[in-house]
C-alpha positions as CSV (number, residue, x, y, z in Angstrom):
1,X,-55.4,110.2,-20.8
2,X,-56.7,110.2,-24.2
3,X,-58.9,113.0,-25.4
4,X,-62.4,112.6,-27.0
5,X,-61.0,113.9,-30.3
6,X,-58.3,111.3,-30.5
7,X,-60.7,108.3,-29.7
8,X,-63.1,109.5,-32.3
9,X,-60.5,109.9,-34.8
10,X,-59.4,106.2,-34.2
11,X,-63.1,104.9,-34.2
12,X,-64.2,106.7,-37.3
13,X,-61.2,106.4,-39.7
14,X,-60.3,102.8,-39.3
15,X,-61.1,100.1,-41.7
16,X,-63.7,98.3,-39.5
17,X,-63.3,94.6,-39.5
18,X,-65.7,91.9,-38.4
19,X,-67.5,92.8,-35.3
20,X,-68.0,96.8,-35.6
21,X,-70.0,98.1,-38.4
22,X,-70.7,101.7,-38.1
23,X,-69.6,104.8,-36.0
24,X,-70.7,108.4,-35.8
25,X,-68.2,111.2,-35.4
26,X,-68.5,114.3,-33.3
27,X,-70.3,117.7,-34.1
28,X,-67.9,120.4,-33.3
29,X,-68.8,123.9,-32.4
30,X,-65.6,125.4,-33.4
31,X,-63.6,125.0,-30.0
32,X,-66.8,124.7,-27.9
33,X,-67.8,121.0,-28.6
34,X,-71.7,120.8,-28.5
35,X,-71.7,117.0,-29.2
36,X,-69.0,114.5,-28.2
37,X,-70.3,111.2,-29.0
38,X,-69.4,108.2,-31.1
39,X,-71.7,105.0,-31.7
40,X,-70.3,101.7,-32.4
41,X,-72.7,98.7,-33.6
42,X,-71.7,95.1,-32.7
43,X,-73.4,92.9,-35.4
44,X,-74.9,89.4,-34.6
45,X,-72.5,87.8,-36.7
46,X,-69.4,89.2,-34.8
47,X,-70.1,87.5,-31.6
48,X,-72.0,84.4,-30.0
49,X,-73.8,84.5,-26.6
50,X,-72.3,82.6,-23.6
51,X,-74.9,81.9,-20.6
52,X,-74.5,80.3,-17.3
53,X,-76.4,80.4,-14.1
54,X,-74.9,83.5,-12.1
55,X,-74.3,81.2,-9.1
56,X,-72.6,78.5,-10.9
57,X,-70.1,79.3,-13.7
58,X,-68.4,76.0,-14.1
59,X,-67.5,74.8,-17.6
60,X,-70.4,72.2,-17.6
61,X,-72.9,74.9,-16.9
62,X,-72.4,77.2,-20.0
63,X,-74.7,77.3,-22.9
64,X,-74.3,79.1,-26.1
65,X,-76.8,81.0,-28.4
66,X,-76.5,83.1,-31.4
67,X,-75.5,86.7,-31.1
68,X,-77.5,89.8,-30.4
69,X,-77.0,93.4,-31.7
70,X,-75.3,95.8,-29.4
71,X,-75.4,99.6,-30.1
72,X,-72.8,101.3,-27.9
73,X,-73.2,105.2,-27.8
74,X,-70.4,106.9,-25.9
75,X,-70.9,110.5,-24.6
76,X,-67.5,112.0,-23.6
77,X,-69.0,115.1,-22.5
78,X,-71.2,113.7,-19.9
79,X,-68.9,110.7,-19.4
80,X,-71.8,108.4,-19.9
81,X,-72.6,105.4,-22.2
82,X,-76.1,104.1,-23.5
83,X,-76.0,100.3,-24.5
84,X,-79.2,99.1,-26.6
85,X,-79.3,95.4,-26.8
86,X,-81.7,93.7,-29.5
87,X,-82.6,90.2,-30.0
88,X,-80.7,88.8,-26.9
89,X,-81.3,85.0,-26.7
90,X,-80.1,83.7,-23.4
91,X,-83.0,81.2,-22.2
92,X,-83.8,79.5,-25.8
93,X,-83.3,80.1,-29.3
94,X,-87.0,81.2,-29.6
95,X,-87.3,83.7,-26.9
96,X,-85.2,87.0,-27.0
97,X,-85.1,90.5,-25.1
98,X,-84.6,93.8,-26.4
99,X,-83.7,96.8,-24.1
100,X,-81.8,99.9,-23.4
101,X,-79.4,100.9,-20.5
102,X,-78.9,104.7,-20.4
103,X,-76.5,106.9,-18.7
104,X,-74.2,104.4,-17.4
105,X,-70.9,105.9,-16.2
106,X,-67.8,105.4,-18.3
107,X,-65.1,103.5,-16.5
108,X,-61.3,104.5,-16.1
109,X,-59.4,102.1,-18.2
110,X,-55.9,100.9,-17.6
111,X,-54.9,101.9,-21.5
112,X,-57.2,104.9,-22.1
113,X,-55.6,105.8,-25.3
114,X,-57.0,102.5,-26.9
115,X,-59.7,101.5,-24.6
116,X,-63.1,102.9,-23.6
117,X,-65.7,101.0,-21.5
118,X,-68.0,100.6,-18.6
119,X,-67.4,98.6,-15.3
120,X,-70.8,99.4,-13.4
121,X,-72.3,97.3,-10.5
122,X,-75.9,98.4,-11.2
123,X,-78.5,97.2,-10.7
124,X,-80.4,98.6,-13.6
125,X,-84.1,97.7,-14.5
126,X,-86.0,97.3,-17.8
127,X,-89.4,96.0,-18.8
128,X,-89.0,93.1,-21.3
129,X,-90.8,92.1,-24.3
130,X,-92.5,89.6,-22.0
131,X,-94.0,92.3,-19.9
132,X,-92.0,91.4,-16.9
133,X,-89.5,93.6,-15.1
134,X,-85.9,92.4,-15.3
135,X,-82.6,93.5,-13.3
136,X,-79.3,93.9,-15.0
137,X,-76.2,94.2,-12.9
138,X,-72.4,93.9,-13.0
139,X,-72.1,95.4,-16.5
140,X,-68.8,95.2,-18.2
141,X,-68.0,96.7,-21.6
142,X,-64.8,96.8,-22.9
143,X,-64.2,98.3,-26.3
144,X,-60.7,98.4,-27.9
145,X,-59.6,100.7,-30.8
146,X,-56.0,100.1,-31.3
147,X,-54.6,101.7,-34.7
148,X,-51.4,99.3,-34.3
149,X,-53.5,96.1,-33.8
150,X,-52.8,94.5,-37.2
151,X,-52.6,90.9,-38.5
152,X,-51.3,90.5,-42.1
153,X,-53.6,92.5,-44.2
154,X,-53.1,95.9,-42.9
155,X,-56.6,96.1,-41.5
156,X,-57.1,97.3,-37.7
157,X,-58.6,94.6,-35.6
158,X,-61.0,96.2,-33.2
159,X,-62.2,94.3,-30.1
160,X,-65.2,94.3,-27.8
161,X,-66.2,92.3,-24.7
162,X,-69.5,92.6,-23.0
163,X,-70.8,90.9,-19.9
164,X,-73.3,91.4,-17.5
165,X,-75.9,89.5,-15.4
166,X,-79.5,89.6,-16.1
167,X,-81.8,88.3,-13.4
168,X,-80.2,84.8,-12.3
169,X,-77.9,84.5,-15.3
170,X,-74.4,85.6,-16.4
171,X,-74.5,86.7,-20.0
172,X,-71.4,87.5,-22.2
173,X,-71.0,88.5,-26.0
174,X,-67.9,86.7,-27.1
175,X,-66.3,87.6,-30.3
176,X,-65.8,84.7,-32.8
177,X,-62.6,86.2,-34.1
178,X,-59.8,87.3,-31.6
179,X,-56.2,88.4,-32.2
180,X,-53.4,88.6,-29.6
181,X,-49.8,89.9,-29.6
182,X,-46.9,89.3,-27.0
183,X,-43.7,87.3,-26.5
184,X,-42.9,83.9,-27.6
185,X,-40.2,81.9,-25.9
186,X,-38.8,78.7,-27.4
187,X,-36.8,76.3,-25.3
188,X,-34.7,73.5,-27.1
189,X,-35.4,70.3,-25.1
190,X,-32.0,68.9,-26.3
191,X,-30.3,71.8,-24.7
192,X,-32.6,72.7,-21.5
193,X,-29.8,74.6,-19.7
194,X,-29.8,77.0,-22.9
195,X,-31.7,80.2,-22.4
196,X,-35.0,80.3,-24.3
197,X,-35.3,82.2,-27.5
198,X,-37.8,85.0,-27.4
199,X,-39.4,86.9,-30.0
200,X,-42.3,89.4,-30.4
201,X,-42.8,88.8,-34.1
202,X,-45.6,86.0,-34.0
203,X,-49.2,87.2,-33.9
204,X,-51.9,85.0,-32.9
205,X,-55.5,84.8,-34.0
206,X,-58.2,82.5,-32.6
207,X,-61.3,81.9,-34.6
208,X,-64.0,80.3,-32.4
209,X,-66.7,78.1,-33.9
210,X,-69.3,75.3,-33.0
211,X,-68.3,71.8,-33.4
212,X,-71.6,70.9,-35.1
213,X,-75.0,72.6,-35.5
214,X,-76.7,70.2,-33.3
215,X,-74.6,70.7,-30.1
216,X,-74.0,74.4,-29.3
217,X,-72.3,73.4,-26.1
218,X,-69.4,71.9,-28.0
219,X,-66.9,74.8,-28.9
220,X,-63.5,74.7,-30.4
221,X,-61.3,77.1,-32.2
222,X,-58.6,77.4,-34.9
223,X,-55.5,79.1,-33.8
224,X,-53.6,80.6,-36.7
225,X,-50.0,82.1,-36.1
226,X,-48.3,84.5,-38.3
227,X,-44.6,84.5,-38.3
228,X,-44.5,81.1,-36.3
229,X,-40.6,81.1,-36.0
230,X,-40.5,78.4,-33.2
231,X,-37.4,76.8,-34.5
232,X,-34.3,77.9,-36.3
233,X,-34.8,78.6,-40.0
234,X,-38.6,77.6,-39.8
235,X,-39.8,78.0,-43.3
236,X,-43.3,78.9,-42.9
237,X,-44.9,82.4,-42.5
238,X,-48.3,81.1,-41.3
239,X,-49.6,78.1,-39.6
240,X,-52.9,77.0,-38.3
241,X,-53.5,74.5,-35.3
242,X,-57.1,73.3,-36.2
243,X,-60.1,72.4,-34.1
244,X,-58.6,72.7,-30.7
245,X,-61.5,71.9,-27.9
246,X,-62.6,75.0,-26.0
247,X,-64.1,75.1,-22.6
248,X,-65.8,78.5,-21.4
249,X,-65.2,79.6,-17.8
250,X,-66.1,82.6,-15.8
251,X,-63.3,84.9,-16.7
252,X,-62.6,83.4,-20.1
253,X,-61.9,80.2,-21.7
254,X,-59.3,77.4,-22.0
255,X,-58.0,75.1,-24.8
256,X,-56.5,71.8,-24.5
257,X,-55.3,69.2,-26.9
258,X,-52.9,66.3,-26.3
259,X,-52.1,66.1,-29.9
260,X,-52.7,67.8,-33.3
261,X,-51.4,68.2,-36.7
262,X,-50.8,71.7,-38.0
263,X,-51.9,73.0,-41.3
264,X,-50.3,75.3,-43.9
265,X,-52.6,76.8,-46.6
266,X,-55.3,74.1,-45.3
267,X,-52.9,71.3,-46.0
268,X,-51.8,68.9,-42.8
269,X,-48.2,69.1,-41.9
270,X,-47.5,65.8,-40.2
271,X,-43.7,66.5,-40.2
272,X,-44.2,69.1,-37.5
273,X,-46.6,67.4,-34.8
274,X,-47.7,69.4,-31.7
275,X,-48.5,67.8,-28.5
276,X,-49.4,68.9,-24.9
277,X,-51.2,72.1,-26.1
278,X,-52.8,74.1,-23.3
279,X,-54.0,77.7,-23.3
280,X,-56.0,80.1,-21.3
281,X,-57.8,83.3,-22.5
282,X,-58.8,85.8,-19.8
283,X,-61.3,88.2,-21.3
284,X,-59.8,91.7,-22.2
285,X,-56.5,90.7,-20.4
286,X,-54.4,88.0,-21.6
287,X,-53.6,85.0,-23.8
288,X,-51.2,82.4,-22.4
289,X,-50.2,79.4,-24.5
290,X,-47.9,76.4,-24.1
291,X,-47.0,73.5,-26.3
292,X,-44.4,71.1,-27.5
293,X,-43.3,71.0,-31.3
294,X,-41.0,68.3,-32.9
295,X,-39.2,68.6,-36.1
296,X,-36.4,66.5,-38.0
297,X,-33.9,68.7,-36.0
298,X,-35.2,68.6,-32.6
299,X,-37.9,69.1,-30.2
300,X,-39.0,72.3,-28.5
301,X,-41.1,73.8,-25.7
302,X,-43.1,76.9,-26.8
303,X,-44.7,79.5,-24.3
304,X,-46.7,82.6,-25.2
305,X,-47.3,85.4,-23.0
306,X,-49.7,87.6,-25.0
307,X,-52.4,90.4,-24.7
308,X,-55.2,91.7,-27.1
309,X,-53.0,94.8,-27.5
310,X,-50.7,95.4,-30.2
311,X,-49.0,98.1,-28.2
312,X,-46.5,97.3,-25.4
313,X,-48.7,98.0,-22.7
314,X,-46.5,96.3,-19.7
């Protein structure tokens, strides 16, 4: 079990990248700790808000809105968390709510050395800026601070996932920029009986974006792969699969593309076509990806079994 001191040290010494912008360290009173808190702020630029009717979370029901500000205060002495939400838009872009949920019990996480969070059924009530009482339930906060979670510039990539129900809506804060690490398996289609070649060197980055400014329900993502050694002697260190259509779901999202042309440094690479791409992200848990790639020396199927963690957590 991770001590508070270790989690605070990770939180307050890393180079904060993207979503988190601030943290407060603890205040020690020699060996008797008088304050055991850290505060992390999730900025609106780091996430977008996904909303669906709580009773119908089919892909067609999801809408997206600009991100809110989340201030997350962890108190390890009381084992409680305060979550302050500012500027939350979930009905339309002109209407927002600001509220604080206090003294929420911290959850027991599977990987407590790198994760802190909340998994609280509620309900909790607040009076909104509209003067009405609102009910929040099924609160899930997953905050990861993994010092080994690097991509290619030696900056730590933190991660946050926030989900809750507010009245009749399911609301999720989803990061635009997400990273995954795991095992890549490649099968030579010309030698299907040969055992797949497996590697843990590749790292995967998903950058979610809107297709256009007029239709917020249409999302896609660029998938960048560091060390994409899918075939023998593959010469590139980084490859991007651009603009893969993305569909939101209750537990995550899926990506599908029948064919695409990868890019290297922004330049299309038609000599390495990708077909039958399918991927599934389960929030805070997993990233599974499969596709077929073709080159001048043969065709290969690639399957990826990854998680948000840089550490081996299985």
